[in-house]
C-alpha positions in Angstrom: 16.2 -34.5 27.3 14.4 -33.4 30.7 12.9 -30.6 30.6 11.5 -28.3 33.4 10.1 -24.9 32.9 10.7 -21.7 34.4 9.7 -18.2 33.4 7.9 -19.1 30.5 11.3 -19.8 29.6 12.3 -24.2 30.1 15.4 -25.6 31.5 16.8 -28.4 29.1 19.9 -30.6 30.0 22.0 -33.1 27.8 20.9 -32.8 23.7 18.8 -30.1 22.7 15.9 -32.5 20.8 13.5 -30.2 18.8 12.5 -33.7 17.5 11.6 -35.1 20.7 9.7 -31.8 21.9 7.6 -31.7 19.0 6.1 -35.1 19.2 4.9 -34.1 22.9 3.5 -30.6 22.6 2.5 -31.6 18.3 1.1 -34.4 18.8 -0.4 -34.3 22.0 -2.0 -30.4 21.0 -4.0 -31.6 18.2 -5.6 -34.5 19.6 -6.6 -31.7 22.2 -7.7 -29.5 19.2 -4.6 -27.3 19.3 -3.1 -27.2 15.0 -1.1 -24.4 15.3 2.3 -24.3 13.4 5.7 -24.3 16.5 9.2 -22.8 16.8 11.1 -24.1 19.2 14.3 -21.4 20.1 17.3 -23.1 21.4 18.8 -19.4 23.5 21.7 -21.2 24.6 22.6 -22.1 20.8 22.6 -17.5 20.1 25.0 -17.8 23.8 27.3 -20.6 22.7 26.7 -18.3 19.0 28.7 -15.2 20.9 30.9 -17.6 22.0 32.4 -18.9 18.2 32.3 -15.6 17.3 34.3 -14.1 20.6 36.6 -16.7 18.9 36.9 -16.7 16.3 37.3 -12.8 15.8 38.5 -12.0 19.3 39.6 -7.9 17.5 35.6 -8.0 16.4 32.6 -6.6 18.2 29.6 -8.1 17.2 26.6 -5.5 16.4 23.6 -8.2 16.3 21.3 -6.5 12.7 18.3 -6.6 14.8 16.7 -6.6 11.1 17.5 -10.1 11.0 14.9 -11.5 14.1 13.8 -8.4 16.3 12.5 -11.4 19.1 12.9 -9.9 22.3 14.3 -12.6 24.2 17.1 -12.7 21.3 17.6 -8.8 21.7 17.4 -9.0 25.7 19.9 -12.0 26.2 22.1 -10.3 23.5 21.9 -7.0 24.6 23.2 -9.1 28.4 25.2 -10.4 26.3 27.5 -7.0 25.9 27.2 -7.9 21.8 26.7 -3.4 20.0 23.3 -3.2 17.8 22.6 -2.4 14.1 19.4 -0.4 14.5 17.6 0.7 10.7 14.7 2.8 12.5 13.7 4.5 15.3 11.1 1.4 16.0 14.9 -0.8 16.1 16.5 2.1 18.3 13.7 1.6 20.6 13.5 -1.6 20.9 17.2 -1.8 21.9 16.5 0.5 23.7 13.7 -0.5 26.4 16.4 -3.8 27.2 19.2 -0.9 29.1 21.6 -1.0 25.9 23.3 2.9 26.8 23.7 4.7 22.7 26.7 4.4 22.1 26.4 0.5 21.8 24.0 1.3 19.1 25.4 2.0 15.1 22.0 3.6 12.9 23.2 1.2 9.9 21.3 2.7 7.3 22.5 5.6 5.2 19.4 6.7 4.0 17.0 7.2 6.7 13.8 9.3 7.1 13.9 12.6 8.7 12.0 11.6 11.0 14.4 8.4 12.3 17.5 11.2 12.3 15.2 13.9 14.7 14.6 10.0 17.3 18.1 9.6 16.7 19.1 13.3 18.1 16.7 13.1 20.6 18.1 9.4 22.5 21.7 10.2 21.7 21.5 7.6 18.7 24.5 9.2 17.2 26.7 6.0 15.4 25.3 7.0 12.2 26.3 5.8 8.5 25.9 8.1 4.8 26.7 6.9 1.7 25.3 10.7 0.0 25.7 14.1 -0.2 21.7 14.9 0.4 22.3 12.7 3.5 24.8 14.8 4.7 22.9 17.9 4.0 20.0 16.0 6.1 22.0 15.2 8.5 23.7 18.6 9.8 20.7 20.3 9.3 18.8 18.0 12.1 21.9 16.7 14.1 24.9 18.3 12.8 26.5 16.5 16.4 26.2 13.1 14.5 28.9 10.6 14.5 29.1 9.6 11.4 30.0 6.6 9.1 30.7 6.0 5.2 29.4 3.0 4.2 31.2 2.3 1.0 30.6 -0.8 -2.0 32.4 -3.5 -2.7 30.3 -6.4 -3.5 30.9 -10.4 -2.6 30.3 -12.1 -6.7 28.4 -14.9 -4.4 26.1 -13.5 -1.9 22.0 -15.0 -0.5 21.1 -11.2 -0.3 23.9 -8.6 -2.9 22.8 -5.2 -0.9 25.8 -3.6 -3.1 22.5 -1.9 -6.0 21.2 -0.3 -3.5 23.6 1.0 -1.0 27.0 1.9 -0.6 28.8 4.6 -2.5 32.2 4.4 -5.2 35.4 3.9 -2.6 37.4 5.7 -5.0 35.0 8.0 -6.7 32.6 9.0 -5.1 34.4 8.7 -1.4 36.4 11.1 -1.7 34.2 13.4 -2.9 32.0 12.4 -0.1 34.3 13.1 2.6 35.7 16.4 1.3 32.2 17.4 1.3 31.1 16.8 5.5 34.4 18.9 5.3 33.5 21.4 4.9 29.5 21.0 5.8 32.3 20.6 9.4 30.4 17.7 10.1 32.1 14.6 12.3 32.8 11.5 9.9 34.8 8.2 12.7 35.1 5.5 10.4 34.6 3.6 7.7 31.4 0.7 6.8 30.8 -1.6 3.9 28.8 -4.2 3.5 29.5 -7.7 0.7 26.2 -9.0 0.7 23.8 -10.5 3.0 24.9 -14.2 3.2 28.1 -14.5 1.6 29.9 -17.0 -0.8 32.8 -14.5 -1.3 35.4 -14.7 1.9 38.2 -12.7 0.1 36.1 -10.1 -0.7 36.8 -9.4 2.8 40.1 -8.7 2.4 39.0 -6.4 -0.9 37.0 -4.5 1.5 39.5 -3.1 4.0 41.9 -2.9 2.1 39.6 -0.2 1.1 38.4 1.6 3.7 41.9 1.1 4.6 43.4 4.1 1.8 39.7 5.8 3.2 41.1 6.3 6.2 44.7 7.6 4.4 43.0 9.9 2.9 40.6 11.6 5.4 44.1 12.1 7.5 44.9 14.4 5.3 41.5 16.2 5.1 42.0 16.3 9.3 40.0 13.9 10.2 41.0 11.2 12.2 39.0 8.2 12.4 38.2 5.3 14.9 36.1 2.6 12.9 36.2 -0.1 11.1 32.7 -1.6 10.5 33.0 -4.9 8.1 28.9 -5.1 8.5 27.7 -9.0 8.1 27.2 -12.0 6.0 28.3 -14.6 7.9 26.5 -18.1 7.6 24.5 -19.4 10.2 22.8 -22.3 9.2 24.0 -25.8 11.5 26.8 -26.8 9.7 28.5 -23.7 8.8 31.3 -22.5 10.1 33.0 -18.5 10.4 36.3 -19.9 10.5 37.3 -19.2 6.8 35.5 -15.4 6.6 37.8 -15.0 10.4 40.6 -16.1 9.1 40.3 -13.4 6.1 39.0 -10.9 8.2 41.7 -11.2 11.1 44.6 -11.5 7.8 43.4 -8.5 6.8 43.7 -6.4 10.2 46.7 -7.6 10.6 48.6 -6.3 7.8 46.0 -3.2 7.1 44.8 -2.1 10.5 47.3 -3.8 12.9 46.6 -3.9 16.7 47.1 0.2 17.8 46.5 1.6 15.3 45.6 4.9 15.9 43.3 3.2 18.9 40.3 1.7 15.5 37.8 -0.4 17.0 36.6 -2.8 14.9 32.5 -3.7 14.5 30.2 -5.7 12.1 26.9 -6.6 11.9 26.0 -10.0 12.0 22.9 -11.1 12.3 22.1 -14.7 10.9 24.7 -16.1 12.6 23.2 -15.6 15.2 19.8 -16.7 15.2 19.5 -19.4 12.0 20.3 -22.4 13.7 18.3 -21.3 17.3 15.2 -21.8 15.5 13.3 -25.0 14.5 9.8 -24.7 12.5 7.4 -27.4 13.0 4.7 -27.7 10.6 1.5 -30.4 10.4 -0.6 -31.6 7.2 -4.3 -30.4 7.4 -5.0 -31.4 4.3 -3.5 -32.9 0.8 -4.0 -33.6 -2.3 -3.8 -36.4 -4.4 -2.7 -36.1 -8.4 -4.0 -38.4 -10.8 -2.4 -39.7 -14.2 -3.7 -40.9 -17.3 -3.8 -44.6 -16.0 -5.7 -43.5 -12.4 -2.4 -43.7 -10.7 -1.4 -41.3 -8.1 1.6 -39.0 -9.8 1.7 -36.3 -7.2 -0.1 -35.0 -4.3 0.0 -31.9 -3.2 0.1 -31.5 1.3 -1.3 -28.2 2.5 0.1 -27.1 5.5 -0.7 -24.3 8.6 3.5 -21.8 7.9 3.2 -20.3 4.0 5.2 -17.7 2.4 3.1 -15.0 3.5 4.1 -16.6 7.2 6.8 -17.3 7.9 8.6 -19.0 5.1 8.9 -15.2 3.4 13.2 -16.5 3.7 12.0 -18.4 0.3 11.1 -14.6 -1.5 12.9 -12.0 0.0 16.1 -14.1 1.9 16.2 -16.6 -0.7 16.6 -19.1 1.5 16.3 -23.2 0.5 14.4 -24.7 3.1 15.1 -27.8 4.0 11.6 -30.1 5.7 12.1 -33.1 7.2 8.6 -36.1 7.9 8.8 -36.7 11.8 7.7 -39.8 12.6 5.6 -39.6 16.0 7.1 -42.5 17.5 9.6 -43.3 15.9 11.2 -46.0 18.9 7.4 -48.3 19.0 6.6 -50.5 15.7 5.1 -48.5 13.2 3.4 -49.5 10.1 6.3 -48.7 7.6 5.3 -45.7 5.9 4.2 -46.3 2.0 6.9 -45.9 -1.0 8.2 -42.1 -1.5 5.7 -40.4 -3.9 6.5 -36.9 -5.9 5.3 -34.0 -4.0 4.7 -30.7 -3.1 4.5 -28.5 0.2 2.2 -25.5 0.2 0.9 -23.2 2.6 -2.6 -22.2 4.2 -4.0 -19.2 2.4 -5.6 -19.1 -0.8 -2.7 -17.6 -2.8 -1.5 -19.4 -6.1 1.8 -18.4 -4.8 2.3 -19.9 -1.8 4.2 -22.9 -2.9 6.8 -23.4 0.3 8.7 -27.0 -1.7 8.3 -28.1 -5.5 9.3 -31.7 -6.8 9.8 -33.1 -3.6 9.9 -37.1 -2.9 8.5 -37.6 0.8 6.4 -40.9 2.5 3.5 -40.6 1.9 1.8 -38.3 4.2 -1.5 -38.3 6.6 -3.7 -35.6 7.7 -1.5 -34.8 11.1 1.7 -35.7 9.9 4.3 -32.6 11.0 7.0 -31.8 9.0 10.3 -30.2 10.9 12.2 -27.2 9.2 15.4 -26.4 10.8 17.7 -23.2 10.3 14.7 -20.8 10.6 15.4 -18.0 12.5 16.6 -15.9 9.9 13.9 -13.6 8.0 11.2 -15.3 9.0 8.8 -14.5 11.9 10.1 -10.4 11.9 8.7 -10.6 8.1 5.5 -13.1 8.6 2.4 -11.7 8.3 -1.1 -12.4 8.6 -2.7 -12.7 5.4 -6.1 -14.2 5.1 -6.3 -14.1 9.0 -3.6 -16.9 9.6 -2.0 -16.7 12.8 1.4 -16.6 12.9 2.8 -19.6 15.0 3.8 -19.5 17.9 7.0 -19.5 20.1 8.6 -21.8 22.9 12.0 -20.9 24.6 14.2 -23.4 26.1 18.2 -22.8 27.5 20.2 -25.9 29.1 20.2 -25.7 32.7 23.9 -27.0 32.9 25.5 -24.3 30.5 27.8 -21.4 31.6 25.3 -18.9 30.6 22.4 -19.4 32.8 22.1 -16.0 34.8 23.0 -14.1 31.4 19.5 -16.1 29.6 17.3 -15.6 32.6 
């Protein structure tokens, strides 16, 4: 793999080899006295995911969920590719608008908004926003009566990485009709229905159930004089290396054909994917800076605690907040050379750098015995990681290096 730096984004040719880059950057810089964790972001992977989305679900326009990863380079790239954006706050709205995105490409998809954020949406003409209660309708009537409203209903997946229904969404049969009547009586403009089956959905058939429920509400709204024109099918799409959205896409496409056939009342279909676009694009490399060999009664080592330079208060917050199972991979310094073989694997755990006992990344592992300075690589670290990271105990967040394939058709867009 050949590398060339251009405009702070490194161009590469051939297969993207994260391990080779980590060997060059971490081991060489460690020899120069540097020992910070490092992210590699392959922007061409994000562009590839956009192309996959367009092929798999051509009728569904992606509105990227900014909360998943608000990296400016990712937002800029997706803005140039033409996606919409799902924003949850005025800060996220501003983060998108600064890249030339027009307000009509944003859905303010937080059903429970602070008043100041609604005022900001009005000031920036960000008119498309969700609601799931009469209280929210009253707020919007006072602060932004010209808003275009999307009613969020609840339809939970049986299996999801992060369920959302306990917090957001109204009952589609008991509450939703009442909220539509209330909106009509308040003189507000409801333009669509939305749902979110849960982040990291493991129950593809639930999308059909939710789309069917939305169809019923489209029909009921018509009896009130509304002509709904937007269906938002939310998020839940997997993004790790080796995952595929084909099964979900097949369910969604079939349900849309049945309940919202092409040309039917000119309904626009959107979704709110987050991890799908960014999860596999980011790889994290951490360094072992300390270790504790635990001895058993016979004096032999029974367990090793490895301490690395990133933890739960940083990027690995995804373990707590996103219920992610991370996969450590030990990086050989020079696999082509005749290194001495490592000692046999031993039971171990990996810990973050803070002084908090909660800061454990992995447990019950068997890894080759590691030395200080060895690198451990974690793939699929682009979703709900850096965007939530803190600097607790004074430990800095990892820096990010960005890469793009030189021969990619997306070069002009990315650069």
